[in-house]
C-alpha positions in Angstrom: 40.9 -9.9 -44.9 41.8 -13.5 -46.4 38.3 -14.6 -46.0 36.9 -11.6 -47.7 39.0 -12.2 -50.7 38.0 -15.9 -50.4 34.2 -15.5 -50.3 33.8 -12.3 -52.5 32.2 -14.1 -55.5 30.5 -17.1 -53.4 28.7 -14.9 -51.2 26.6 -13.6 -54.1 26.7 -16.8 -56.4 23.5 -16.0 -57.8 24.2 -12.5 -58.7 27.5 -13.5 -60.2 25.9 -16.0 -62.5 23.4 -13.4 -63.7 26.3 -10.6 -64.0 28.5 -12.7 -66.3 25.3 -14.4 -68.3 26.5 -17.8 -66.9 23.9 -20.8 -66.7 22.2 -21.5 -63.3 24.0 -24.6 -63.1 27.4 -23.3 -63.4 27.3 -22.4 -59.8 30.1 -24.9 -59.5 32.3 -22.5 -61.2 31.6 -19.9 -58.7 32.3 -22.2 -55.9 35.6 -23.0 -57.5 36.8 -19.3 -56.8 36.5 -20.4 -53.2 37.7 -23.8 -53.6 41.0 -23.0 -54.9 41.9 -21.3 -51.7 41.3 -24.2 -49.8 42.8 -27.0 -52.2 46.1 -25.0 -52.3 46.3 -23.9 -48.6 48.0 -27.1 -47.5 50.9 -26.9 -49.8 51.2 -23.2 -49.2 50.8 -23.7 -45.5 53.6 -26.1 -45.4 55.8 -23.6 -47.2 54.7 -20.7 -44.8 55.7 -22.8 -41.6 59.2 -23.2 -43.1 59.4 -19.5 -43.9 58.0 -18.6 -40.6 60.8 -20.9 -38.8 63.6 -19.3 -41.0 62.7 -15.8 -41.9 60.1 -14.8 -39.2 57.0 -13.0 -38.8 57.7 -9.8 -40.6 58.8 -11.5 -43.9 56.0 -13.9 -43.9 53.4 -11.2 -43.5 54.9 -9.3 -46.3 55.0 -12.5 -48.6 51.2 -12.7 -47.8 50.3 -8.9 -48.5 52.3 -9.2 -51.8 50.2 -12.1 -53.0 46.8 -10.6 -51.8 47.9 -7.1 -53.7 48.6 -8.8 -56.9 45.5 -11.1 -56.8 43.3 -8.4 -55.8 44.1 -6.1 -59.0 44.0 -9.1 -61.2 40.3 -9.7 -59.8 39.7 -6.1 -60.9 40.6 -6.6 -64.2 37.7 -8.9 -64.6 34.8 -6.4 -64.0 33.3 -6.3 -67.5 29.7 -7.9 -67.4 28.1 -10.3 -70.0 31.2 -12.1 -70.8 32.1 -15.2 -68.9 35.9 -14.7 -70.1 36.1 -11.9 -67.4 35.0 -14.4 -64.9 37.8 -16.4 -65.5 40.2 -13.6 -65.4 38.9 -13.0 -61.9 39.4 -16.6 -61.1 43.2 -16.3 -62.1 43.3 -13.7 -59.4 41.8 -16.1 -57.0 44.5 -18.8 -57.9 47.3 -16.3 -57.1 45.5 -15.0 -54.0 45.4 -18.6 -52.6 49.1 -18.1 -51.9 48.2 -15.2 -49.6 46.5 -16.7 -46.4 48.7 -19.1 -45.2 51.4 -16.5 -44.7 49.1 -14.4 -43.0 46.4 -16.2 -41.0 49.0 -19.1 -39.8 50.7 -16.4 -38.0 48.3 -15.9 -35.3 49.5 -18.0 -32.5 53.1 -16.8 -33.1 51.8 -13.2 -33.0 50.1 -13.9 -29.6 53.3 -15.5 -28.0 55.7 -13.0 -29.3 53.9 -9.9 -28.4 51.6 -10.6 -25.6 52.1 -12.2 -22.1 50.6 -15.6 -21.2 47.6 -14.0 -19.4 46.6 -12.2 -22.5 47.5 -14.9 -25.2 44.3 -16.6 -25.6 42.2 -13.3 -26.4 44.9 -12.3 -28.5 44.7 -15.4 -30.6 40.9 -14.9 -30.4 41.1 -11.6 -31.7 43.7 -12.4 -34.7 41.6 -15.4 -35.6 38.4 -13.7 -35.5 39.5 -10.6 -37.8 39.9 -13.5 -40.6 36.3 -14.8 -40.0 35.1 -11.2 -39.7 36.0 -11.0 -43.5 33.7 -13.5 -44.2 30.7 -11.7 -42.4 31.8 -8.3 -43.9 31.9 -10.0 -47.4 28.4 -11.1 -47.2 27.4 -7.6 -46.2 29.5 -5.6 -48.4 29.1 -7.8 -51.6 25.2 -7.9 -51.5 25.0 -4.3 -50.7 27.2 -3.2 -53.7 26.6 -6.1 -56.4 23.9 -8.5 -54.9 20.9 -7.8 -57.1 20.5 -10.9 -59.2 17.7 -9.5 -61.4 20.0 -7.1 -63.4 23.5 -6.4 -64.2 24.9 -4.0 -61.7 28.1 -2.8 -63.6 28.9 -0.1 -61.0 28.0 -2.1 -58.0 30.4 -5.0 -59.2 33.1 -2.4 -60.3 32.8 -0.7 -56.9 33.2 -4.1 -55.2 36.3 -5.1 -57.3 37.9 -1.8 -56.6 37.3 -1.9 -52.9 39.0 -5.3 -52.4 42.0 -3.8 -54.5 42.2 -0.7 -52.7 42.0 -2.7 -49.4 44.8 -5.0 -50.3 47.1 -2.0 -51.4 46.6 -0.1 -48.1 47.3 -3.3 -46.0 50.6 -4.0 -48.1 51.5 -0.4 -47.2 50.8 -0.9 -43.4 52.7 -4.1 -43.3 55.7 -2.7 -44.8 55.8 0.7 -42.7 54.5 -0.1 -39.5 54.9 -3.9 -38.6 57.9 -5.1 -36.6 59.4 -8.6 -36.0 59.2 -8.4 -32.1 58.5 -5.8 -29.5 61.2 -3.6 -27.9 61.1 -5.7 -24.6 59.9 -9.5 -24.1 56.6 -9.7 -22.7 57.8 -12.2 -19.9 59.5 -11.9 -16.7 62.4 -14.0 -17.8 63.2 -14.4 -21.7 63.1 -18.0 -22.9 66.0 -19.8 -24.4 64.4 -22.6 -26.8 66.7 -25.0 -28.5 66.7 -24.7 -32.2 65.5 -28.0 -33.7 65.3 -28.9 -37.6 62.0 -28.5 -39.6 62.0 -32.4 -40.0 62.4 -33.0 -36.1 59.6 -30.6 -35.6 57.3 -32.9 -38.0 58.0 -36.0 -36.5 57.2 -34.5 -32.9 53.8 -33.5 -33.7 52.8 -36.3 -36.0 53.5 -38.8 -33.2 51.6 -36.7 -30.6 48.2 -38.5 -30.2 46.4 -35.7 -28.2 47.5 -33.4 -31.1 46.4 -35.3 -33.9 42.8 -35.6 -32.2 42.8 -31.5 -31.9 44.1 -31.5 -35.6 41.3 -33.7 -36.9 38.6 -31.9 -34.6 40.0 -28.4 -36.4 40.1 -29.9 -39.8 36.5 -31.3 -39.5 35.2 -28.1 -37.9 36.8 -25.6 -40.2 35.9 -28.0 -43.0 32.4 -28.3 -42.0 31.8 -24.4 -41.5 33.6 -23.5 -44.7 31.5 -25.9 -46.9 28.7 -24.4 -45.1 29.4 -20.8 -45.7 30.5 -21.5 -49.6 27.3 -23.3 -50.1 25.0 -21.1 -48.1 23.8 -19.1 -51.0 22.8 -22.5 -53.0 21.3 -23.9 -49.9 19.1 -21.2 -49.1 17.9 -19.9 -52.4 17.1 -23.4 -53.3 14.1 -23.2 -50.8 12.9 -19.8 -51.4 15.5 -17.5 -49.4 16.5 -14.2 -51.2 20.1 -13.0 -51.6 19.5 -10.5 -48.8 18.3 -13.2 -46.6 21.5 -15.0 -47.2 23.5 -12.1 -46.4 21.7 -11.7 -43.2 22.4 -15.3 -42.2 26.0 -15.0 -43.2 26.7 -12.0 -41.4 24.9 -13.2 -38.3 27.3 -16.1 -37.8 30.2 -13.5 -37.6 28.5 -10.8 -35.6 27.4 -13.2 -32.7 30.9 -15.0 -33.3 32.4 -11.9 -32.0 30.4 -11.9 -28.8 31.2 -15.6 -28.3 34.8 -15.1 -29.1 35.2 -12.4 -26.3 33.2 -14.4 -23.6 34.9 -17.6 -24.1 38.3 -16.2 -24.7 38.2 -14.1 -21.8 36.9 -17.4 -19.8 39.8 -19.3 -21.1 42.4 -16.8 -20.5 41.3 -16.7 -16.8 40.6 -20.4 -16.2 43.2 -21.9 -18.5 40.8 -24.9 -18.7 40.6 -25.2 -22.6 39.2 -28.7 -22.6 36.4 -27.8 -20.6 35.6 -24.6 -22.4 36.1 -26.5 -26.0 33.4 -29.1 -25.0 30.8 -26.5 -23.5 31.1 -24.5 -26.7 31.3 -27.6 -29.3 28.2 -29.4 -27.7 26.2 -26.3 -27.7 27.2 -25.4 -31.3 26.3 -28.9 -32.5 23.0 -28.6 -31.0 22.1 -25.4 -32.7 23.8 -26.7 -36.2 21.1 -29.5 -35.9 18.2 -26.9 -35.2 19.3 -24.9 -38.3 19.6 -28.2 -40.5 16.1 -29.4 -39.6 14.6 -26.0 -40.2 16.2 -26.0 -43.8 14.0 -29.0 -44.7 11.1 -26.5 -45.2 10.3 -23.8 -47.7 11.0 -20.4 -46.5 8.3 -18.6 -44.4 8.7 -15.7 -42.0 8.5 -18.1 -39.1 11.1 -20.6 -40.6 13.5 -17.5 -41.5 13.1 -16.3 -37.8 13.8 -19.7 -36.5 16.8 -19.9 -39.0 18.1 -16.9 -37.7 17.9 -17.7 -34.1 19.5 -21.2 -34.7 22.6 -19.6 -36.8 23.1 -16.8 -34.2 23.5 -19.2 -31.5 25.7 -21.4 -33.7 28.0 -18.5 -34.4 28.2 -17.6 -30.8 29.3 -20.9 -29.7 31.3 -22.3 -32.9 33.5 -19.3 -33.9 35.4 -19.4 -30.4 36.2 -22.7 -31.0 39.1 -21.9 -33.6 41.2 -19.9 -31.2 40.7 -22.3 -28.4 41.8 -25.1 -30.6 44.7 -23.2 -31.9 45.8 -22.5 -28.4 45.3 -26.3 -27.2 47.6 -27.3 -30.1 50.5 -24.8 -29.0 50.1 -26.2 -25.4 50.3 -29.9 -26.6 53.2 -29.5 -29.2 55.5 -27.4 -26.8 58.5 -26.7 -27.6 57.6 -27.0 -31.3 57.1 -23.4 -32.6 53.4 -22.3 -32.4 53.6 -21.4 -35.9 54.3 -24.9 -37.0 51.2 -26.3 -35.5 49.0 -23.7 -36.6 50.1 -23.7 -40.0 49.4 -27.6 -40.0 45.9 -26.9 -38.6 44.8 -24.4 -40.9 46.3 -26.3 -44.0 44.4 -29.6 -43.1 41.2 -27.5 -42.2 41.3 -25.9 -45.8 42.2 -29.0 -47.5 39.1 -30.9 -45.7 36.9 -27.5 -46.8 37.7 -28.1 -50.2 37.0 -31.7 -50.2 33.8 -31.1 -48.4 32.7 -28.5 -50.9 33.2 -31.0 -53.7 31.0 -33.6 -51.9 28.5 -30.8 -51.2 28.4 -30.0 -55.0 27.9 -33.8 -55.7 25.0 -34.3 -53.1 23.0 -31.3 -54.7 19.9 -32.5 -56.4 18.9 -30.8 -59.9 15.9 -31.2 -62.2 15.2 -29.7 -65.7 12.8 -26.6 -65.5 9.7 -27.4 -67.6 9.3 -23.7 -68.4 12.9 -22.7 -69.5 14.3 -26.1 -70.2 17.4 -25.4 -68.1 18.6 -27.7 -65.4 18.2 -25.9 -62.0 19.1 -26.9 -58.2 15.8 -27.9 -56.4 17.6 -29.0 -53.0 20.7 -28.8 -51.2 19.5 -30.7 -48.1 21.8 -33.7 -48.5 24.6 -31.1 -48.5 23.2 -29.5 -45.4 22.9 -32.9 -43.5 26.6 -33.8 -44.5 28.0 -30.5 -43.2 26.3 -31.0 -39.9 27.7 -34.7 -39.6 31.2 -33.4 -40.4 30.7 -30.9 -37.3 29.5 -33.7 -35.1 32.9 -35.6 -36.0 34.9 -32.5 -35.0 33.1 -32.4 -31.5 33.9 -36.3 -31.4 37.7 -35.7 -31.7 37.6 -32.9 -29.3 36.1 -34.9 -26.6 38.6 -37.9 -26.9 41.8 -35.6 -26.9 43.6 -35.5 -23.6 44.8 -32.3 -22.3 48.6 -31.7 -21.5 49.5 -28.3 -21.2 53.2 -28.4 -21.8 53.8 -24.8 -22.5 51.8 -23.7 -19.4 54.0 -25.8 -17.2 57.0 -24.5 -18.9 56.1 -20.8 -18.3 55.2 -21.6 -14.6 58.6 -22.9 -14.2 60.3 -19.9 -15.7 58.2 -17.6 -13.6 58.9 -19.5 -10.3 62.8 -19.4 -11.2 62.4 -15.6 -11.8 60.8 -15.1 -8.7 63.3 -17.0 -6.8 66.4 -15.2 -8.4 64.6 -11.7 -7.3 64.2 -13.0 -3.8 67.9 -14.0 -3.8 68.9 -10.5 -5.2 67.0 -8.7 -2.7 68.1 -10.8 0.2 71.8 -10.4 -1.0 71.2 -6.5 -1.2 70.0 -6.4 2.4 
C-alpha cells in the first residue's frame, strides 16, 4: 500500500486544487506530496538496510507499519475543503509517511529468500513487488471514484478517501503485529545455509565495487525514476491536451492491470529458465517501443481515436515494463551474493526513488505555461517536453540493462548446496544398506 499512500493526492491533482481552492499553477504543491516520499526514500532506505541486517524482517515491517499508521491519520486531519491550510496538514502526513516504504517495500527479496525455495523465489518477488505497484493503480481508480470530480468540492468523497486510507493502515498494522513471523518453522532448503556474518561497511564496499551490479542499479534507478515521474505527472500531462480526470484514471489503472499479467508471465518464465538477462532484454526493449508510441500519440489533442491508441500503448507498456522490477531485483541478488538480499534491494529502491524525485522536479521545470486571456490566470498548456524526458530516461534504463554482464553467484552457491545434500543422502542410504 506504500504507493497508494504516495499517490493519493497526485492521482487527482486537478481535483485537489479545486477542493482546497488553490491556483491552477499550484499543481507543484500537490506533486510535492509524492515527491517528498521520493526525496526522503534514499536516507530511509539506508537506515532500513541497517535495521533489516540487525533486527530482521518482523521488526522492519513493524516500523514501516507504525509510520504508515501515524501518517494516514494525520492526512485524515486535513479533510476540510476550501482552506489550503488543511492541505498542508495532509502534506505533513506525507512527510512522516515517507519513512514507511523503505521498511516495507525493500523487504521483498529477503522475504522471498527466507520463505520460499529457489524455484519459487522469482515469482514470490514478483508478487510482493507487484503489490506495491498495485497500490498505484488502486489509487487512480479509488481516488477518482470517491473524490475525482474537479468541478465541485466533494466533501463527502474526500472524507471517505482519507478515512479509507487511515482505516487500511490501521488494519495492516494489526495484521503485521498479530500474524507476521520472522521465518517459517522449517527452512525452504534441502540444506540450511551457513552464511558468514559481515559488517555493514564490508557489504557496502562489496556492492559498490561490483560493476555488473552498478549497471543493474542504474537500470533500476532510471527505469523506476522514469515511470514514477510519468505516473506522478500523468494528470498534468493528459489534462493539458484535453483528457479528463476519468481518462487519466483509466490510463493509470491500465498500467497496473496489464502489468499484473506481464508480471505473472515473465515471472514464471524467469523462474523456469533462470535466464534473467534474456527475459530482461525482451521485456525492456518491448516496453521502450510502446513508451515511444504513447509519447508520440501524446503530441496531439484528445480525440476518441487518440484515446484508444493511448490506451493500447499504455496497456502493452505496463505488460512489459512492470515485470522489470522483480527481475532486476533478483538479478541484483544474484550478482551481489553473499551480501544480504535486503541490502541490495534497499539501495536499489533508495536510488530509484531519489532519481524519481529529481526527474519530477525536471518535469515540472519543463512544463509550458501561459496566461489565460479570459481569467488572467497562468495555466499549463503543454507537458510534452516532460513526456519526452521521461521516455529518454527509460531508454537509459534499457541501455544499462543491456551492458550488465550476468554472473549468477547465488544460483551457483545453491546448486553446490543441493549437490552436497544429495551426496550426503546417497552416502547415508549406502551406509544403511
